[in-house]
C-alpha positions in Angstrom: -17.2 7.1 10.6 -14.8 4.3 11.5 -11.4 5.1 12.7 -8.4 4.5 10.5 -7.1 1.7 12.7 -10.5 -0.1 12.6 -10.6 0.3 8.8 -7.0 -1.0 8.5 -7.8 -4.0 10.7 -10.9 -4.8 8.7 -8.9 -4.6 5.5 -6.2 -6.9 7.0 -8.8 -9.5 7.9 -9.2 -10.3 4.2 -5.5 -10.7 3.6 -4.5 -14.4 3.3 -0.8 -14.3 3.7 1.1 -13.6 6.9 3.9 -11.8 5.1 1.5 -9.6 3.2 -0.2 -8.6 6.4 3.1 -7.7 8.0 4.1 -5.7 4.9 0.8 -3.8 4.9 1.2 -2.9 8.6 4.7 -1.6 7.8 3.4 0.5 5.0 0.6 1.9 7.2 3.3 3.0 9.8 5.3 4.6 7.0 2.4 6.9 5.9 0.5 4.8 3.4 -3.3 4.7 3.4 -5.5 2.0 1.7 -8.5 2.5 -0.4 -10.5 -0.7 -1.4 -11.0 -0.8 -5.2 -12.8 -4.1 -5.3 -13.1 -7.3 -3.4 -9.5 -8.3 -3.7 -7.5 -5.2 -4.7 -6.5 -2.1 -2.8 -5.1 1.3 -3.9 -2.3 2.4 -1.6 -1.7 6.1 -1.4 1.2 7.8 0.5 -0.2 10.7 2.6 2.8 13.1 2.1 4.0 12.5 -1.5 0.7 11.4 -3.1 2.4 8.4 -4.6 0.0 5.5 -5.3 -0.2 2.0 -6.7 -2.7 -0.9 -6.9 -2.0 -4.2 -5.1 -3.8 -7.5 -4.9 -4.7 -8.7 -1.4 -5.0 -12.4 -2.3 -1.8 -13.0 -4.3 -0.8 -16.7 -4.5 2.8 -15.6 -4.9 4.7 -16.5 -1.7 6.9 -13.3 -2.3 3.9 -11.0 -2.3 4.9 -9.2 0.8 8.3 -8.4 -0.6 6.8 -7.4 -3.9 4.4 -5.1 -2.1 7.3 -3.3 -0.4 9.2 -3.1 -3.6 6.2 -1.5 -5.4 5.8 1.0 -2.6 9.5 2.0 -2.9 9.1 2.4 -6.7 6.0 4.5 -6.4 7.7 6.8 -3.9 10.8 7.1 -6.1 8.7 7.9 -9.1 6.7 10.6 -7.2 9.9 12.1 -5.9 11.4 12.2 -9.4 8.3 13.8 -10.9 8.3 16.4 -8.1 11.9 17.4 -9.0 11.0 17.6 -12.7 8.1 20.0 -12.0 10.3 22.3 -10.0 12.6 22.9 -13.1 
């Protein structure tokens, strides 16, 4: 079985935008894991919270890296909110 870092680097090879690659590396450092769902999409799952979302690896939008980070923040906030609601 390949190591996580080898899997991540293989995944990043298919990413076309520099900003997107940088954003994915930041997310990996913050506890997110990537699961390939198809040729051009990935499901990102946070190890601690279980938060997840789907992202395209080949977005033509030049703000894709920023959008990826925004989506990760939203997914974490949603998971945190749902966690609080289940405790009530």
